[in-house]
C-alpha positions, -999 to 999 in steps of 0.1 A, spaced: 106 106 -403 113 116 -367 148 122 -355 162 114 -321 177 143 -302 190 130 -269 191 150 -237 214 140 -210 198 128 -178 194 157 -154 223 160 -130 202 185 -111 213 202 -78 187 206 -51 184 243 -60 173 232 -95 142 213 -84 116 238 -96 133 238 -130 134 200 -134 104 189 -115 82 166 -137 108 169 -165 103 132 -174 65 133 -174 42 140 -203 21 163 -181 -3 191 -189 25 216 -193 43 194 -217 11 185 -236 5 221 -242 38 224 -260 34 194 -282 -4 193 -290 -26 215 -310 -50 237 -289 -80 216 -300 -64 183 -291 -50 197 -259 -84 210 -248 -101 177 -256 -75 156 -237 -76 180 -207 -114 176 -205 -110 139 -204 -84 141 -176 -101 167 -154 -138 162 -160 -141 125 -166 -153 130 -202 -151 101 -227 -119 100 -246 -122 113 -282 -106 85 -302 -100 109 -331 -72 127 -312 -53 95 -305 -29 97 -335 -19 133 -327 -14 125 -290 7 94 -299 28 114 -323 34 141 -297 43 115 -271 67 98 -295 85 130 -304 88 140 -267 100 105 -257 126 104 -284 140 137 -272 143 121 -238 164 93 -253 137 66 -253 138 39 -280 109 19 -267 74 23 -253 55 1 -229 20 -2 -216 27 0 -179 1 -19 -159 -7 -34 -125 -17 -71 -127 -30 -91 -97 6 -98 -86 6 -66 -66 35 -53 -87 38 -35 -120 43 -51 -154 57 -40 -188 65 -53 -223 87 -30 -243 81 -23 -280 105 -4 -301 95 28 -320 118 16 -348 102 0 -379 119 -8 -413 113 18 -440 114 -8 -468 146 7 -483 171 -8 -459 167 20 -433 143 26 -404 116 50 -393 102 59 -359 65 51 -356 39 52 -329 2 52 -338 -29 62 -319 -40 25 -320 -7 15 -302 -13 42 -276 -49 33 -268 -46 -5 -268 -19 -31 -263 -20 -69 -264 7 -85 -242 12 -122 -240 -4 -124 -206 -12 -161 -199 10 -164 -169 -5 -135 -149 -28 -146 -121 -65 -145 -131 -83 -165 -104 -102 -185 -130 -112 -156 -152 -96 -174 -181 -78 -206 -189 -41 -206 -189 -40 -214 -226 -59 -182 -233 -29 -159 -236 -47 -129 -249 -50 -99 -226 -54 -63 -234 -40 -31 -220 -61 2 -223 -46 36 -220 -55 56 -188 -52 92 -199 -59 104 -163 -24 92 -153 3 109 -173 29 89 -193 65 92 -182 100 82 -193 118 57 -171 156 59 -175 182 34 -166 216 21 -174 202 3 -205 185 34 -219 150 49 -216 115 37 -222 82 56 -225 58 42 -199 21 46 -206 -2 38 -176 -29 14 -186 -57 -9 -174 -54 -46 -181 -84 -68 -190 -91 -102 -205 -104 -110 -240 -140 -110 -227 -135 -76 -209 -131 -87 -173 -106 -68 -152 -73 -85 -146 -57 -57 -127 -61 -32 -99 -65 0 -120 -98 -7 -137 -117 -15 -105 -100 15 -88 -113 38 -115 -147 23 -113 -148 28 -75 -137 64 -79 -166 69 -103 -191 53 -79 -178 77 -52 -180 107 -75 -216 99 -85 -228 98 -48 -207 129 -39 -224 149 -67 -257 136 -55 -250 148 -20 -237 181 -33 -270 188 -51 -289 181 -19 -268 207 -2 -275 232 -30 -239 232 -43 -234 244 -78 -210 220 -94 -176 234 -104 -159 201 -110 -162 164 -108 -158 150 -72 -128 128 -66 -109 110 -38 -74 121 -28 -46 100 -13 -13 106 4 3 72 11 32 73 36 58 46 27 78 29 54 109 8 45 142 -6 57 177 -2 43 205 -26 49 240 -30 33 238 -49 1 264 -74 11 243 -86 40 212 -88 17 232 -109 -8 244 -132 20 209 -141 32 189 -165 11 157 -157 31 159 -120 22 166 -128 -14 137 -153 -18 111 -141 7 119 -104 15 121 -111 52 145 -129 76 132 -163 85 158 -166 113 176 -141 135 180 -132 172 170 -97 183 202 -79 194 207 -66 229 202 -30 216 175 -25 191 147 1 193 141 2 230 161 34 235 138 51 209 169 71 197 165 63 161 130 77 156 134 112 140 171 110 147 199 125 127 200 107 93 233 90 86 254 104 57 251 72 36 213 72 40 209 109 33 229 104 1 204 77 -9 175 99 1 188 128 -19 191 107 -50 157 91 -44 140 125 -41 156 138 -73 146 108 -93 110 110 -80 108 147 -86 119 141 -122 90 117 -125 65 142 -110 62 123 -77 56 149 -50 81 134 -24 77 157 6 88 142 40 117 118 49 128 107 83 141 79 105 114 55 117 112 37 150 134 7 143 171 10 135 175 8 98 139 18 92 128 50 73 98 67 58 89 87 28 57 107 25 44 125 -6 19 153 -7 -18 146 -15 -29 138 -51 -59 126 -69 -62 90 -58 -55 72 -91 -24 91 -97 -13 87 -61 -16 49 -64 5 49 -96 31 72 -80 33 48 -50 41 19 -73 68 41 -89 82 50 -54 86 14 -45 104 6 -78 127 36 -76 135 30 -40 149 -4 -48 168 8 -78 184 38 -61 193 16 -30 211 -8 -52 232 20 -68 242 30 -32 253 -5 -22 221 -9 -2 190 -31 -3 156 -16 3 133 -40 22 96 -34 17 83 -65 35 59 -58 63 81 -76 89 116 -81 77 130 -84 112 112 -102 141 110 -84 174 112 -48 161 88 -26 143 75 -37 109 66 -14 80 32 -1 69 17 22 44 -4 49 60 -31 58 34 -43 93 41 -77 94 23 -101 123 17 -127 135 -8 -127 167 -28 -163 176 -36 -180 193 -66 -174 227 -49 -136 221 -51 -134 218 -13 -121 190 9 -153 177 25 -133 163 54 -122 198 64 -144 218 88 -154 250 70 -158 286 78 -196 286 76 -225 265 90 -232 250 55 -198 235 51 -197 222 86 -230 204 82 -215 188 50 -184 179 70 -204 161 97 -224 143 71 -191 128 57 -179 119 92 -212 100 98 -210 84 63 -175 70 72 -187 58 105 -215 38 88 -191 26 61 -163 13 83 -187 -3 108 -209 -20 82 -180 -32 60 -152 -37 85 -145 -73 73 -141 -60 37 -115 -34 48 -97 -62 67 -97 -84 36 -83 -55 16 -51 -55 37 -48 -93 42 -15 -109 32 10 -134 46 34 -105 53 9 -82 69 -2 -110 93 31 -107 110 25 -70 115 -11 -64 123 -17 -65 160 20 -62 169 30 -34 192 37 -9 165 8 -15 141 -29 -12 143 -47 -44 154 -68 -65 131 -99 -49 149 -112 -21 128 -122 10 147 -123 48 141 -105 75 161 -122 109 160 -106 127 189 -121 140 222 -137 171 207 -153 156 177 -166 126 197 -182 151 220 -200 166 190 -210 131 178 -225 122 212 -245 154 212 -258 145 177 -270 112 191 -289 129 219 -304 154 195 -306 191 203 -274 197 223 -256 228 212 -226 231 236 -190 223 228 -159 215 248 -131 241 250 -112 247 218 -117 269 187 -153 263 176 -173 267 145 -210 273 142 -231 247 124 -263 260 109 -282 227 110 -310 223 134 -299 213 169 -263 206 159 -236 219 183 -206 241 176 -178 222 159 -142 223 172 -114 229 148 -80 213 152 -87 207 189 -78 170 190 -46 149 194 -37 121 171 -40 84 180 -11 64 164 -26 31 175 -59 35 156 -63 16 123 -86 44 110 -79 78 125 -93 112 117 -63 136 115 -78 170 109 -88 169 72 -84 133 62 -87 98 75 -55 78 79 -60 40 72 -29 26 88 -35 -11 83 -22 -13 47 11 -32 44 43 -16 32 47 -39 2 10 -38 -8 -6 -17 -36 -27 11 -22 -53 2 -48 -69 -27 -29 -78 -7 2 -88 23 -18 -112 3 -40 -130 -10 -9 -129 24 9 -143 43 -21 -171 17 -26 -182 15 10 -183 52 14 -203 55 -18 -228 30 -3 -230 50 29 -235 83 10 -261 66 -12 -281 56 19 -279 91 33 -289 107 0 -318 83 -5 -333 92 29 -328 129 24 -343 129 -10 -374 111 3 -378 136 31 -373 167 8 -398 152 -18 -423 148 11 -419 185 19 -399 182 51 -372 207 61 -338 197 49 -319 207 80 -342 189 103 -342 158 81 -304 158 80 -303 159 118 -326 129 120 -305 109 95 -272 117 112 -287 109 146 -298 75 135 -263 68 119 -246 77 152 -269 55 173 -265 25 150 -227 28 144 -212 45 174 -197 11 185 -170 17 158 -156 47 177 -127 42 200 -102 68 212 -81 47 235 -50 25 231 -58 -1 205 -28 -23 215 -42 -33 249 -58 -66 258 -86 -46 274 -96 -31 240 -98 -66 225 -122 -76 252 -142 -44 248 -143 -48 210 -156 -84 215 -184 -70 237 -193 -45 210 -194 -72 184 -165 -58 163 -147 -85 142 -112 -94 151 -98 -114 122 -62 -121 127 -52 -144 98 -54 -139 60 -74 -171 51 -102 -161 74 -101 -124 64 -104 -132 27 -137 -150 31 -154 -116 32 -146 -111 -5 -169 -141 -14 -197 -132 9 -230 -128 -11 -235 -94 5 -201 -82 -7 -208 -94 -42 -241 -75 -42 -223 -44 -30 -196 -43 -57 -220 -53 -84 -245 -26 -74 -218 2 -78 -202 -14 -109 -169 -20 -93 -166 -57 -97 -187 -83 -113 -193 -115 -93 -168 -133 -116 -142 -106 -111 -147 -106 -73 -144 -144 -70 -113 -143 -90 -97 -119 -65 -105 -143 -37 -88 -172 -56 -58 -151 -65 -53 -139 -29 -57 -174 -14 -32 -188 -39 -8 -160 -33 -10 -166 5 -4 -203 2 24 -199 -22 41 -173 -1 40 -195 30 53 -225 10 82 -205 -4 91 -194 31 89 -229 44 110 -243 15 136 -216 20 138 -223 57 145 -260 50 172 -252 25 189 -227 49 188 -251 78 201 -281 60 228 -264 39 239 -236 62 229 -239 99 233 -276 105 268 -278 89 278 -248 111 264 -265 142 281 -298 134 314 -281 129 311 -264 163 301 -297 179 332 -313 164 355 -286 178 337 -287 212 341 -325 214 378 -323 206 384 -294 230 365 -312 258 385 -344 253 418 -325 252 410 -305 284 397 -335 302 428 -355 294 449 -327 310 430 -332 342 413 -298 341 375 -294 349 353 -295 318 318 -292 334 308 -261 316 324 -271 283 304 -303 284 272 -284 293 278 -262 262 284 -293 241 253 -309 254 231 -278 248 244 -274 213 239 -310 205 204 -309 219 194 -278 199 209 -293 168 189 -325 173 157 -306 179 163 -285 148 167 -316 127 135 -329 141 117 -296 134 129 -296 98 115 -330 93 81 -317 106 84 -287 83 91 -309 53 61 -330 61 39 -299 64 51 -287 30 43 -320 15 9 -319 30 3 -284 15 -14 -269 46 -3 -233 51 -12 -231 88 9 -262 96 38 -248 75 37 -215 94 38 -234 128 66 -257 117 87 -228 103 83 -209 136 93 -240 155 125 -244 134 132 -207 139 132 -211 176 160 -237 175 180 -218 148 179 -186 169 190 -206 200 220 -220 180 229 -184 169 232 -177 206 256 -207 211 278 -207 181 309 -184 177 305 -155 153 331 -168 129 311 -200 124 277 -185 122 267 -186 85 243 -156 84 247 -119 90 232 -110 124 204 -86 131 229 -63 148 250 -62 117 221 -56 93 204 -29 114 234 -9 126 262 -13 100 253 11 72 
């Protein structure tokens, strides 16, 4: 019988970080202490080399996890999974079981570790199963370590898992993510063999997602029904001073915020999340946290942890953390910059220019593969970031537009142009690297600026996909990116293999392949300002898609060519893919309906009563002043304007209610925006003590 030995939660000072980092994670260091050498070696092989899990070690691993978790104060375990809600889910089961003698034992078996069976009928499935089919299964993902989550009510062992239906279809984001990573690894290993690389490890994608967010005082959050129910303000006038002075960006962090950030970092470090950078973002009240790079699957899990811990820590500090893409109109929204790269079978980052011609040829091959992937599958990437919240952000003056393009920088574009021409060997000024492939020019290293307006920008040793929304899981975009790059690498490898089999020189064949890719896909390259109207016109001339709204963007998922793509690489079956379309369409429509319904409620129960109260006071004041013989022209004008706006607001609410009854999202969005216009006008007219909602100025500046 196991015994509980509780350890107090770490009170760690910043100087203790090295000592407590990863303390609440069942990581490789911890495994080594609790597992036998044989079991440890087997599990490490599964984690690091993608080998099949040996089911015979499950009981020992489960026993070790249980012992460790009990020492951390955990009384329960959960299969922590990521359903198609975009959030995480968990069902807690106790380690405690009766011993048959009036007492209890602690038990946790290998079977319980490997597989769970939550009652999962209410999770969205997009038609993969009927609602009365409650059975769903969670399957342990040993490549993402278990961790202990602590709170006021105790601690629970969280075991990252995939989630699937009774018939084996994926009901989550993790399973297809792992499949896409495998598809990418297969093609990377194939390309590595063509380059004569002796495999040292399994290839894998890496990710470093920068997380933007807002903080406001909790009392303001609790006073706004729109924030409580929708995550964004449906009404609110932009204050006279907001972000136009650009004095908040990278400014000194307020003491209350730095206290929150300090606690946030400590909690994340305990959970092994490599929080690295923190700073003020552009809009007042907006901030960013950036972690260091990790293997992609783990980075996605860690980002889900980051969002949860942010909200919890903020609440403890009397704050509310807003993760919506556009919580405040008229100022910057929040995104999630997904910094993606690939580590090859030689253990090197293949998006880093190397120190020898061989590595640089490989680097340029990857650049061209990404050009082909993004150009050919731009609509799928757009679909991967489509949501009602992100529609408010994409194309605004702080976010990448809905047009997908690639920024490479002046120096690298010069090299690409020379590849297209074939045979050029010169390079613009800047530190250069020789490339030992026939007719390829010298390659500049770190000789380019960054383009913050580009949705897909090369930033030295990675590509930064900036279109992902702040509240979205990184998994959706990563699944698509992994798959389309795997497809592009597959095409390159197939051509090179045919050429080599025919006795042609590899370097010369590679030059021909890359030249053709550049000629075919150069339209995707753009180094200018993506925010301008001129670029939209130029993009249209180039034939680049500009899909501004979610319903249109999601259609790419059901395209027959998309279905063939994902089926070919084993990422989604047709049934699974169509289910994602259905889930996303339903989520979009439901989100819009909730916002419309919330707007109606707020107008009828809060704004209209305040306006009528002000009208009553104005009418009495006007009558009293007029009876005294004093001029009341401006008072009557104010009375008339307030009455007019109130009347127009009531009319707009009727229109909104009709749109909601009709169930048409586009009409609901238009009607909600129309109602907002009149509400915001009334905020300008009504006195502060009568206005029922915290203002933008209060929420953004009073912390």
